MARVEX-689870 format. One record per residue (C-alpha): residue number from 0; residue in three letters; chain; x, y, z. Coordinates in steps of 0.5 Angstrom, whole numbers. Last residue first. Layout:
{node NUM, Ala, A, {X, Y, Z}}
...
***
This chain:
{node 376, Ala, A, {-21, -55, 17}}
{node 375, Leu, A, {-28, -57, 19}}
{node 374, Asp, A, {-28, -53, 26}}
{node 373, Phe, A, {-26, -46, 22}}
{node 372, Thr, A, {-31, -47, 17}}
{node 371, Arg, A, {-37, -47, 23}}
{node 370, Val, A, {-33, -41, 26}}
{node 369, Gly, A, {-33, -37, 20}}
{node 368, Glu, A, {-41, -39, 18}}
{node 367, Ala, A, {-43, -37, 25}}
{node 366, Leu, A, {-39, -31, 25}}
{node 365, Ile, A, {-41, -29, 18}}
{node 364, Asn, A, {-48, -30, 21}}
{node 363, Lys, A, {-47, -25, 26}}
{node 362, Ser, A, {-44, -20, 22}}
{node 361, Ala, A, {-50, -20, 17}}
{node 360, Asn, A, {-55, -20, 23}}
{node 359, Ile, A, {-51, -13, 25}}
{node 358, Asp, A, {-52, -11, 18}}
{node 357, Arg, A, {-59, -12, 17}}
{node 356, Asp, A, {-61, -9, 24}}
{node 355, His, A, {-66, -15, 26}}
{node 354, His, A, {-73, -16, 29}}
{node 353, Lys, A, {-74, -23, 32}}
{node 352, His, A, {-81, -26, 30}}
{node 351, Cys, A, {-79, -33, 30}}
{node 350, Ile, A, {-82, -35, 23}}
{node 349, Pro, A, {-83, -28, 20}}
{node 348, Cys, A, {-76, -26, 21}}
{node 347, Thr, A, {-77, -18, 22}}
{node 346, Trp, A, {-73, -13, 18}}
{node 345, Asp, A, {-68, -7, 18}}
{node 344, Arg, A, {-64, -3, 13}}
{node 343, Ile, A, {-68, -5, 7}}
{node 342, Glu, A, {-66, 0, 2}}
{node 341, Leu, A, {-60, -5, 0}}
{node 340, Ser, A, {-65, -9, -3}}
{node 339, Lys, A, {-67, -16, 0}}
{node 338, Lys, A, {-65, -23, -3}}
{node 337, Gly, A, {-69, -29, 1}}
{node 336, Glu, A, {-72, -30, 8}}
{node 335, Gln, A, {-67, -36, 10}}
{node 334, His, A, {-69, -38, 17}}
{node 333, Gly, A, {-63, -40, 21}}
{node 332, Cys, A, {-67, -39, 28}}
{node 331, Glu, A, {-63, -33, 31}}
{node 330, Ser, A, {-58, -31, 26}}
{node 329, Cys, A, {-64, -30, 21}}
{node 328, Ile, A, {-61, -31, 14}}
{node 327, Gln, A, {-62, -26, 8}}
{node 326, Ser, A, {-56, -22, 10}}
{node 325, Ser, A, {-51, -27, 10}}
{node 324, Pro, A, {-52, -30, 4}}
{node 323, Phe, A, {-45, -33, 3}}
{node 322, Trp, A, {-44, -32, -5}}
{node 321, Arg, A, {-37, -28, -3}}
{node 320, Ser, A, {-35, -34, 1}}
{node 319, Ile, A, {-33, -33, 8}}
{node 318, Lys, A, {-25, -31, 10}}
{node 317, Val, A, {-23, -34, 16}}
{node 316, Ile, A, {-17, -30, 20}}
{node 315, Thr, A, {-13, -33, 25}}
{node 314, Lys, A, {-9, -30, 31}}
{node 313, Gly, A, {-2, -32, 32}}
{node 312, Tyr, A, {1, -25, 33}}
{node 311, Trp, A, {5, -24, 26}}
{node 310, Lys, A, {0, -28, 22}}
{node 309, Ala, A, {-6, -24, 25}}
{node 308, Lys, A, {-2, -18, 23}}
{node 307, Tyr, A, {-1, -20, 16}}
{node 306, Glu, A, {-8, -21, 15}}
{node 305, Leu, A, {-11, -15, 18}}
{node 304, Lys, A, {-7, -11, 15}}
{node 303, Ser, A, {-9, -14, 8}}
{node 302, Val, A, {-16, -14, 10}}
{node 301, Phe, A, {-16, -6, 11}}
{node 300, Ala, A, {-12, -5, 5}}
{node 299, Ser, A, {-17, -9, 1}}
{node 298, Trp, A, {-23, -5, 4}}
{node 297, Ser, A, {-21, 2, 2}}
{node 296, Val, A, {-27, 6, 5}}
{node 295, Asp, A, {-25, 11, -1}}
{node 294, Ser, A, {-25, 6, -6}}
{node 293, Ile, A, {-32, 4, -5}}
{node 292, Ser, A, {-35, 11, -4}}
{node 291, Lys, A, {-32, 13, -11}}
{node 290, Ala, A, {-34, 6, -14}}
{node 289, Leu, A, {-41, 6, -12}}
{node 288, Lys, A, {-45, 9, -17}}
{node 287, His, A, {-40, 7, -23}}
{node 286, Asn, A, {-41, 0, -21}}
{node 285, Arg, A, {-34, -3, -24}}
{node 284, Val, A, {-32, -2, -16}}
{node 283, Met, A, {-35, -8, -14}}
{node 282, Gly, A, {-32, -13, -19}}
{node 281, Lys, A, {-25, -10, -16}}
{node 280, Thr, A, {-27, -11, -9}}
{node 279, Asn, A, {-30, -18, -10}}
{node 278, Leu, A, {-31, -19, -2}}
{node 277, Asp, A, {-28, -25, 2}}
{node 276, Glu, A, {-33, -24, 8}}
{node 275, Ile, A, {-30, -23, 15}}
{node 274, Cys, A, {-29, -28, 21}}
{node 273, Ile, A, {-24, -26, 26}}
{node 272, Leu, A, {-21, -31, 31}}
{node 271, Asp, A, {-17, -30, 37}}
{node 270, His, A, {-20, -23, 38}}
{node 269, Asn, A, {-18, -17, 42}}
{node 268, Lys, A, {-11, -15, 40}}
{node 267, Ile, A, {-12, -17, 33}}
{node 266, Ile, A, {-18, -12, 33}}
{node 265, Asp, A, {-15, -6, 36}}
{node 264, Thr, A, {-9, -7, 31}}
{node 263, Ser, A, {-14, -7, 25}}
{node 262, Leu, A, {-17, -1, 28}}
{node 261, Lys, A, {-11, 3, 29}}
{node 260, His, A, {-8, 1, 22}}
{node 259, Leu, A, {-14, 3, 18}}
{node 258, Phe, A, {-15, 10, 22}}
{node 257, Asp, A, {-8, 12, 21}}
{node 256, Asp, A, {-8, 10, 13}}
{node 255, Arg, A, {-14, 14, 12}}
{node 254, Gln, A, {-11, 20, 15}}
{node 253, Asn, A, {-4, 19, 12}}
{node 252, Arg, A, {-8, 18, 5}}
{node 251, Val, A, {-12, 24, 6}}
{node 250, Arg, A, {-6, 28, 8}}
{node 249, Glu, A, {-2, 26, 2}}
{node 248, His, A, {-8, 28, -3}}
{node 247, Leu, A, {-8, 35, 0}}
{node 246, Arg, A, {0, 35, 0}}
{node 245, Ala, A, {0, 33, -8}}
{node 244, Val, A, {-5, 39, -9}}
{node 243, Lys, A, {0, 44, -6}}
{node 242, His, A, {6, 41, -9}}
{node 241, Lys, A, {2, 42, -16}}
{node 240, Gln, A, {0, 49, -14}}
{node 239, Lys, A, {8, 51, -13}}
{node 238, Gln, A, {10, 47, -19}}
{node 237, Tyr, A, {5, 51, -23}}
{node 236, Asn, A, {7, 58, -20}}
{node 235, Lys, A, {14, 56, -22}}
{node 234, Ala, A, {13, 55, -29}}
{node 233, Asp, A, {20, 51, -31}}
{node 232, Leu, A, {18, 44, -31}}
{node 231, Leu, A, {11, 46, -34}}
{node 230, Asn, A, {15, 48, -40}}
{node 229, Met, A, {13, 55, -43}}
{node 228, Gly, A, {9, 56, -50}}
{node 227, Lys, A, {6, 62, -46}}
{node 226, Asn, A, {-1, 59, -48}}
{node 225, Lys, A, {1, 52, -45}}
{node 224, Val, A, {4, 56, -38}}
{node 223, Gln, A, {-3, 59, -38}}
{node 222, Leu, A, {-7, 52, -39}}
{node 221, Ala, A, {-3, 49, -34}}
{node 220, Arg, A, {-4, 55, -29}}
{node 219, Arg, A, {-12, 54, -30}}
{node 218, Ser, A, {-11, 46, -29}}
{node 217, Leu, A, {-8, 47, -22}}
{node 216, Lys, A, {-13, 52, -20}}
{node 215, Arg, A, {-18, 47, -22}}
{node 214, Gln, A, {-14, 42, -18}}
{node 213, Glu, A, {-14, 47, -12}}
{node 212, Arg, A, {-22, 48, -12}}
{node 211, Lys, A, {-24, 40, -13}}
{node 210, Leu, A, {-19, 38, -7}}
{node 209, Arg, A, {-22, 44, -3}}
{node 208, Lys, A, {-29, 41, -4}}
{node 207, Glu, A, {-27, 34, -4}}
{node 206, Met, A, {-23, 34, 3}}
{node 205, Lys, A, {-29, 31, 7}}
{node 204, Ala, A, {-31, 26, 1}}
{node 203, Thr, A, {-24, 24, 1}}
{node 202, Phe, A, {-23, 22, 8}}
{node 201, Thr, A, {-30, 18, 8}}
{node 200, His, A, {-30, 17, 16}}
{node 199, Asn, A, {-34, 11, 16}}
{node 198, Asp, A, {-36, 10, 23}}
{node 197, Ile, A, {-35, 3, 26}}
{node 196, Lys, A, {-41, 0, 29}}
{node 195, His, A, {-41, -5, 35}}
{node 194, Gly, A, {-47, -10, 35}}
{node 193, Asp, A, {-43, -16, 38}}
{node 192, Ser, A, {-43, -19, 31}}
{node 191, Phe, A, {-39, -13, 29}}
{node 190, Val, A, {-40, -7, 24}}
{node 189, Ala, A, {-35, -4, 20}}
{node 188, Phe, A, {-34, 2, 15}}
{node 187, Asp, A, {-41, 4, 17}}
{node 186, Thr, A, {-45, 8, 11}}
{node 185, Ile, A, {-40, 4, 6}}
{node 184, Gly, A, {-40, -3, 9}}
{node 183, Leu, A, {-36, -9, 12}}
{node 182, Asp, A, {-39, -14, 16}}
{node 181, Ile, A, {-34, -17, 21}}
{node 180, Gly, A, {-35, -23, 25}}
{node 179, Ile, A, {-32, -24, 32}}
{node 178, Ser, A, {-29, -29, 36}}
{node 177, Ser, A, {-26, -29, 43}}
{node 176, Asp, A, {-22, -34, 47}}
{node 175, Thr, A, {-17, -28, 49}}
{node 174, Lys, A, {-10, -31, 47}}
{node 173, Lys, A, {-4, -27, 49}}
{node 172, Leu, A, {0, -24, 43}}
{node 171, Pro, A, {5, -28, 39}}
{node 170, Gln, A, {12, -26, 40}}
{node 169, Val, A, {15, -22, 34}}
{node 168, Asp, A, {23, -23, 32}}
{node 167, Thr, A, {26, -18, 28}}
{node 166, Glu, A, {29, -17, 21}}
{node 165, Val, A, {29, -10, 19}}
{node 164, Leu, A, {27, -6, 12}}
{node 163, Ile, A, {28, 2, 13}}
{node 162, Ser, A, {23, 6, 9}}
{node 161, Val, A, {26, 13, 8}}
{node 160, Phe, A, {22, 19, 6}}
{node 159, Phe, A, {23, 26, 3}}
{node 158, Lys, A, {17, 31, 2}}
{node 157, Gly, A, {17, 34, -5}}
{node 156, Ser, A, {9, 34, -5}}
{node 155, Pro, A, {9, 28, -11}}
{node 154, Asn, A, {13, 24, -6}}
{node 153, Arg, A, {21, 23, -6}}
{node 152, Arg, A, {23, 16, -4}}
{node 151, Val, A, {29, 13, 0}}
{node 150, Thr, A, {29, 5, 1}}
{node 149, Ala, A, {33, 2, 6}}
{node 148, Asn, A, {35, -5, 7}}
{node 147, Leu, A, {36, -11, 11}}
{node 146, Ile, A, {37, -8, 18}}
{node 145, Arg, A, {37, -13, 24}}
{node 144, Gly, A, {32, -11, 29}}
{node 143, Glu, A, {28, -6, 33}}
{node 142, Val, A, {28, 1, 30}}
{node 141, Glu, A, {26, 6, 36}}
{node 140, Arg, A, {20, 11, 35}}
{node 139, Ser, A, {18, 17, 32}}
{node 138, Lys, A, {25, 19, 29}}
{node 137, Ala, A, {24, 25, 24}}
{node 136, Leu, A, {30, 24, 20}}
{node 135, Arg, A, {37, 28, 19}}
{node 134, Val, A, {41, 25, 14}}
{node 133, Leu, A, {48, 23, 16}}
{node 132, Gly, A, {52, 21, 10}}
{node 131, Leu, A, {49, 21, 3}}
{node 130, Lys, A, {54, 16, -1}}
{node 129, Pro, A, {51, 10, 3}}
{node 128, Leu, A, {46, 12, 8}}
{node 127, Lys, A, {47, 14, 16}}
{node 126, Ile, A, {41, 16, 19}}
{node 125, Lys, A, {40, 22, 24}}
{node 124, Asn, A, {36, 23, 30}}
{node 123, Asp, A, {41, 19, 34}}
{node 122, Val, A, {45, 15, 29}}
{node 121, Ile, A, {41, 10, 26}}
{node 120, Ala, A, {45, 5, 21}}
{node 119, Ile, A, {46, 4, 14}}
{node 118, Asn, A, {53, 2, 11}}
{node 117, Ser, A, {54, -3, 17}}
{node 116, Asn, A, {58, -7, 13}}
{node 115, Thr, A, {53, -8, 8}}
{node 114, Glu, A, {46, -6, 8}}
{node 113, Lys, A, {42, -6, 2}}
{node 112, Thr, A, {40, 1, -2}}
{node 111, Thr, A, {33, 2, -5}}
{node 110, Tyr, A, {31, 8, -10}}
{node 109, Ser, A, {25, 12, -10}}
{node 108, Gln, A, {21, 17, -15}}
{node 107, Val, A, {13, 17, -13}}
{node 106, Gln, A, {9, 21, -18}}
{node 105, Asn, A, {12, 18, -24}}
{node 104, Lys, A, {14, 23, -29}}
{node 103, Lys, A, {21, 21, -29}}
{node 102, Ser, A, {18, 15, -33}}
{node 101, Lys, A, {20, 7, -31}}
{node 100, Phe, A, {20, 3, -37}}
{node 99, Arg, A, {15, -3, -36}}
{node 98, Pro, A, {16, -10, -33}}
{node 97, Ala, A, {11, -15, -36}}
{node 96, Lys, A, {5, -17, -32}}
{node 95, Thr, A, {5, -20, -26}}
{node 94, Gln, A, {4, -27, -23}}
{node 93, Lys, A, {4, -31, -29}}
{node 92, Lys, A, {11, -35, -27}}
{node 91, Phe, A, {14, -32, -33}}
{node 90, Phe, A, {12, -25, -30}}
{node 89, Arg, A, {14, -26, -23}}
{node 88, Thr, A, {21, -28, -26}}
{node 87, Phe, A, {21, -22, -30}}
{node 86, Ser, A, {20, -17, -25}}
{node 85, Asp, A, {25, -21, -20}}
{node 84, Ala, A, {30, -19, -26}}
{node 83, Leu, A, {28, -12, -26}}
{node 82, Asn, A, {28, -11, -19}}
{node 81, Lys, A, {35, -14, -18}}
{node 80, Leu, A, {38, -9, -24}}
{node 79, Ser, A, {35, -3, -19}}
{node 78, Ser, A, {38, -7, -13}}
{node 77, Gln, A, {45, -7, -17}}
{node 76, Leu, A, {44, 1, -18}}
{node 75, Ala, A, {42, 2, -11}}
{node 74, Ile, A, {49, -2, -9}}
{node 73, Ser, A, {53, 3, -13}}
{node 72, Asp, A, {51, 9, -9}}
{node 71, Val, A, {52, 15, -14}}
{node 70, Glu, A, {57, 19, -17}}
{node 69, Lys, A, {60, 13, -21}}
{node 68, Leu, A, {54, 13, -26}}
{node 67, Trp, A, {56, 20, -28}}
{node 66, Val, A, {62, 16, -32}}
{node 65, Phe, A, {57, 13, -37}}
{node 64, Glu, A, {62, 9, -42}}
{node 63, Lys, A, {66, 7, -36}}
{node 62, Lys, A, {60, 5, -32}}
{node 61, Leu, A, {57, 1, -37}}
{node 60, Gln, A, {63, -4, -37}}
{node 59, Thr, A, {61, -5, -29}}
{node 58, Leu, A, {54, -6, -31}}
{node 57, Glu, A, {55, -11, -36}}
{node 56, Ala, A, {58, -16, -31}}
{node 55, Ser, A, {51, -14, -27}}
{node 54, Cys, A, {47, -16, -33}}
{node 53, Ser, A, {50, -22, -34}}
{node 52, Ser, A, {49, -24, -27}}
{node 51, Tyr, A, {42, -22, -27}}
{node 50, Thr, A, {40, -26, -33}}
{node 49, Leu, A, {38, -24, -40}}
{node 48, Gly, A, {32, -27, -44}}
{node 47, Lys, A, {31, -32, -48}}
{node 46, Gly, A, {27, -33, -55}}
{node 45, Thr, A, {33, -31, -59}}
{node 44, Glu, A, {31, -25, -63}}
{node 43, Gln, A, {25, -22, -59}}
{node 42, Tyr, A, {28, -24, -52}}
{node 41, Thr, A, {34, -21, -53}}
{node 40, Asp, A, {31, -14, -55}}
{node 39, Asn, A, {26, -15, -49}}
{node 38, Trp, A, {32, -16, -45}}
{node 37, Gln, A, {36, -10, -48}}
{node 36, Gly, A, {30, -5, -47}}
{node 35, Leu, A, {30, -7, -40}}
{node 34, Phe, A, {37, -7, -39}}
{node 33, Arg, A, {37, 1, -41}}
{node 32, Asn, A, {30, 2, -37}}
{node 31, Phe, A, {33, -1, -30}}
{node 30, Val, A, {40, 3, -31}}
{node 29, Phe, A, {37, 9, -33}}
{node 28, Arg, A, {32, 9, -27}}
{node 27, Ser, A, {37, 7, -22}}
{node 26, Cys, A, {41, 13, -25}}
{node 25, Gly, A, {35, 18, -24}}
{node 24, Ile, A, {34, 16, -17}}
{node 23, Thr, A, {41, 17, -15}}
{node 22, Lys, A, {42, 23, -18}}
{node 21, Ala, A, {35, 26, -15}}
{node 20, Ile, A, {38, 23, -8}}
{node 19, Leu, A, {45, 27, -10}}
{node 18, Thr, A, {41, 33, -11}}
{node 17, Glu, A, {37, 33, -4}}
{node 16, Gln, A, {44, 31, -1}}
{node 15, Glu, A, {47, 37, -3}}
{node 14, Lys, A, {41, 42, -1}}
{node 13, Ser, A, {41, 38, 6}}
{node 12, Pro, A, {36, 32, 7}}
{node 11, Tyr, A, {30, 32, 12}}
{node 10, Leu, A, {28, 25, 12}}
{node 9, Arg, A, {21, 23, 14}}
{node 8, Phe, A, {21, 16, 17}}
{node 7, Lys, A, {18, 9, 15}}
{node 6, Tyr, A, {20, 3, 19}}
{node 5, Ala, A, {19, -4, 15}}
{node 4, Lys, A, {18, -11, 18}}
{node 3, Asn, A, {21, -17, 16}}
{node 2, Ile, A, {19, -23, 20}}
{node 1, Leu, A, {22, -28, 25}}
{node 0, Met, A, {18, -32, 30}}
***
């Protein structure tokens, strides 16, 4: 099965390459915003927008007016235009909101360039990129497949990364004849129908004390700069502290991502049928008492990883209705006890007298409902 897969590596550009990356990001943003403005004006005047072809032809003339656009990768500018056209296509299909102007204050800055005539290639521990030449990278694994494009990004921490999209062939994993039900939670991240529990590592909560301290320091420095009448971009101490806070957030994000990838891969390898609840995460985070905890566990990201890995490796994900009363049914005899408050963590069925751990019982019911739904499909 042919799939698109991304490989992410950290880049170590030279000072000259850093400058060119910054210029390319700025020029891509300029092109996007310029044509977005034209697109909006044309739509208001005529009721019709522009097209990628007409914008692409005008970009050639634009380079004569703004000669500095010729200094950067031309494919990156074309990709910026293509992203704008695709954004409008999705908007008119009511899939997303209307595209908005890009700001230089956005936390993550990036540009995308496409592979043509081997202009993107891995050479030992370096990557060849248009205009940049060879850039050193931390090559943690081999890139397998045909390279389609590369996205260069600068994080708020000041670190540079490249994401290489390739087309590669993956083979389905061997069948295990095993099914599993998963109940996602906050105290325990995941509870499996076989009784196994995965601890919630609460990555943000563990770093919260340090994050608060460093963010308060950042706020004080911003106030000092403001009182002096300086620009934040010119305040070195403020910028240093800003990068320090960004590195802490990045560390939390990396820890969470690593945990979710390892857990989802392990589940996909060991089970053919995975049954999970179709949780309404957006609705649940409206509860201000649980919002921070729910955001920290990243259920949506976990389910998303499970879904695309299952598609790659020939496994099946079955989503159970969010209204299914998994916590109310006795997994032993099927008696429905009724709604229980969150404080009740275990209970005994009045019919068959089986004593249940609330979450393990729920995961067993999710598995049974998932198997039933799969057999009916």
